[in-house]
C-alpha positions in Angstrom: -13.2 -20.6 20.1 -15.6 -19.9 16.9 -17.4 -23.4 15.5 -18.3 -23.4 12.1 -21.3 -25.2 10.5 -20.9 -26.2 6.9 -23.8 -26.4 4.7 -23.4 -29.6 2.4 -26.2 -29.7 -0.3 -27.2 -33.1 -2.1 -27.5 -32.8 -6.0 -30.7 -34.6 -7.7 -30.1 -36.3 -11.0 -33.2 -37.9 -12.9 -35.1 -38.2 -9.6 -32.1 -39.7 -8.0 -30.2 -38.6 -5.4 -26.5 -37.9 -7.0 -23.0 -36.8 -5.5 -22.8 -34.8 -2.6 -21.7 -30.8 -3.4 -20.7 -28.4 -1.1 -21.7 -24.5 -2.0 -18.7 -22.1 -1.8 -20.5 -19.2 -3.3 -24.5 -19.1 -3.1 -24.8 -15.8 -5.3 -22.6 -17.4 -7.9 -23.4 -20.7 -7.7 -19.7 -22.1 -7.3 -19.9 -25.9 -5.9 -17.2 -28.2 -5.4 -18.0 -32.2 -5.4 -18.0 -33.9 -2.1 -17.6 -32.4 1.4 -14.2 -31.2 1.7 -14.7 -29.4 5.1 -15.2 -32.8 6.9 -11.8 -33.3 6.5 -10.5 -29.8 5.2 -6.5 -29.7 4.1 -4.9 -27.1 1.6 -7.3 -24.6 0.6 -10.1 -25.7 2.4 -8.2 -25.6 5.8 -7.6 -22.1 4.8 -11.0 -21.4 4.1 -12.3 -22.6 7.2 -9.4 -20.6 9.3 -9.9 -17.7 7.3 -13.9 -17.7 8.0 -13.1 -18.2 11.5 -10.8 -15.2 12.0 -13.2 -12.7 9.8 -16.4 -14.0 12.0 -14.4 -12.8 15.1 -13.0 -9.6 13.7 -16.5 -8.8 12.4 -17.7 -9.8 16.7 -15.2 -6.9 17.4 -16.3 -4.5 15.1 -19.5 -5.2 16.0 -19.3 -4.4 19.5 -17.4 -1.0 18.8 -20.5 0.0 16.8 -22.8 -0.7 19.7 -20.6 0.6 22.5 -20.3 4.0 20.2 -24.1 4.0 19.4 -25.3 3.5 23.1 -23.5 6.7 23.7 -24.9 9.1 20.9 -28.3 10.8 19.9 -30.1 8.2 18.2 -32.2 11.0 16.3 -28.8 12.4 14.6 -26.5 11.0 12.0 -23.2 11.6 13.3 -19.7 11.8 11.3 -16.6 11.9 13.5 -13.0 11.1 13.2 -10.6 10.2 16.2 -11.4 10.5 19.9 -14.2 12.6 21.0 -15.3 13.4 24.5 -18.7 11.7 24.0 -17.6 8.3 23.1 -15.8 6.3 25.6 -14.7 2.9 25.9 -13.2 2.3 22.1 -9.8 1.3 21.6 -9.2 3.1 18.5 -5.5 1.7 17.8 -6.6 -1.9 18.1 -9.7 -1.2 15.8 -7.3 0.0 13.5 -5.4 -3.0 13.7 -8.6 -5.2 12.7 -9.4 -3.1 9.7 -6.1 -4.0 8.6 -6.3 -7.7 9.4 -10.0 -7.9 8.1 -9.2 -6.6 4.6 -6.2 -9.1 4.0 -8.2 -11.9 5.6 -11.3 -11.2 3.3 -9.1 -10.8 0.3 -7.6 -13.9 0.7 -10.8 -15.8 1.3 -12.4 -14.4 -1.9 -9.7 -14.8 -4.0 -9.5 -18.5 -2.7 -13.0 -19.2 -3.7 -12.2 -17.3 -6.9 -9.5 -19.7 -7.8 -11.2 -22.8 -6.9 -13.9 -22.0 -9.3 -11.7 -20.8 -12.2 -9.6 -23.9 -11.9 -12.6 -26.0 -12.1 -14.0 -23.9 -15.1 -12.0 -21.3 -17.3 -15.0 -19.8 -18.7 -15.6 -18.2 -15.2 -14.0 -15.0 -14.3 -10.4 -14.7 -12.9 -9.8 -14.4 -9.3 -8.6 -10.9 -9.5 -11.8 -10.2 -11.4 -13.9 -12.3 -8.8 -12.5 -10.3 -6.0 -13.1 -6.8 -7.9 -16.7 -7.5 -8.6 -17.2 -8.6 -5.0 -15.5 -6.2 -2.5 -13.6 -3.5 -4.5 -13.7 -0.9 -1.6 -11.9 -3.4 0.5 -9.3 -4.7 -2.0 -8.4 -1.3 -2.8 -7.7 -0.4 0.9 -6.0 -3.9 1.5 -3.3 -2.7 -1.6 -2.8 0.6 -0.5 -2.9 0.5 3.1 -3.3 -2.9 4.8 -0.8 -5.0 3.1 1.9 -2.4 3.3 1.3 1.6 3.5 1.5 3.4 0.5 3.7 5.9 2.1 6.6 3.4 2.0 7.1 3.0 -1.4 7.3 4.5 -4.6 4.8 2.2 -6.3 3.7 3.8 -9.6 0.2 2.7 -8.8 0.0 4.8 -6.2 -0.2 8.7 -6.2 1.1 11.3 -3.6 -2.4 11.8 -2.0 -2.9 7.9 -1.5 0.5 7.7 -0.2 -0.3 10.4 2.7 -3.9 9.0 3.1 -2.4 5.4 4.0 -0.3 6.7 6.8 -2.7 8.9 8.4 -5.1 7.5 11.0 -8.1 6.0 8.9 -10.8 4.9 11.5 -13.9 7.3 11.4 -17.6 6.9 12.3 -20.4 7.4 10.1 -24.1 7.2 10.7 -24.2 3.9 12.5 -20.8 2.2 11.7 -17.0 2.5 12.1 -15.6 2.8 8.8 -11.9 3.3 7.2 -11.4 5.5 3.6 -13.9 8.2 4.7 -11.2 10.9 4.6 -10.1 12.1 1.4 -7.0 13.6 0.8 -6.6 16.1 -1.9 -2.9 18.0 -2.5 -0.4 19.6 -5.0 3.1 19.0 -5.1 5.6 20.1 -7.5 2.8 21.5 -9.7 0.8 17.9 -9.7 -2.4 17.9 -8.1 -3.6 14.3 -7.0 -6.3 13.0 -4.5 -7.2 9.6 -2.9 -10.2 9.5 -4.1 -9.8 5.6 -4.8 -9.6 4.8 -1.3 -13.4 4.6 -0.7 -15.4 4.3 2.8 -16.4 1.0 4.0 -17.5 -0.7 7.4 -16.5 -4.2 8.8 -19.9 -4.7 9.9 -21.7 -3.9 6.5 -19.0 -6.0 4.4 -19.5 -8.7 6.5 -22.9 -9.1 6.1 -22.9 -8.8 2.2 -20.2 -11.9 2.8 -22.5 -14.2 5.0 -25.4 -13.6 2.3 -22.7 -14.6 -0.4 -20.7 -17.6 1.7 -22.3 -18.5 4.9 -26.2 -17.6 4.8 -26.6 -20.1 7.8 -25.0 -17.2 9.8 -27.3 -14.6 9.0 -28.9 -12.9 12.0 -32.9 -12.6 11.8 -33.7 -8.9 11.4 -34.6 -6.9 14.4 -38.3 -6.1 14.8 -39.7 -3.1 16.9 -41.9 -3.7 19.6 
């Protein structure tokens, strides 16, 4: 089980201790009154649930990265897609699902925080624009691949190359981490040329570290130093 530590800060007004405030976003300075995670309900229970799941998926992806790196030459940059003889012990099918689950949960988490902020203060950006500003690459993958394969529909927001890209195996390894979105498809059908450039590469491990800095800085891992 993953235990989540909630950080609650107290505001100081005119030299006196004021109401307790809980920080939801340390970069955008999104706060709510009180300590809603102490007895979480509704959106706050959802945030705790999503955070626990995201952390679990991050740990899984991180372990896959470490297993892969332990079998590769550390002096060379590497890119590969699919199974290669040099790397063993990677559950590619499960890892592919983990990227799908992570993208959906991450977008849910970010949009929920954005909605809470917007409902408190209408001068803030809407939750969709807030999401686009934080993890745009994850949102595109969620919309065109994870929520449903673009290949299944004829949605006007997807082109032919994106539909094909959504259904082909997405997981690849680049430099030091597994990623999706690294393979770009270009194709011509009925004289119409399209590509999948909107689906851009992202790594669970790298995205999660960005989310930790923004939402859960107490979970940041100390930088490794060479000895």
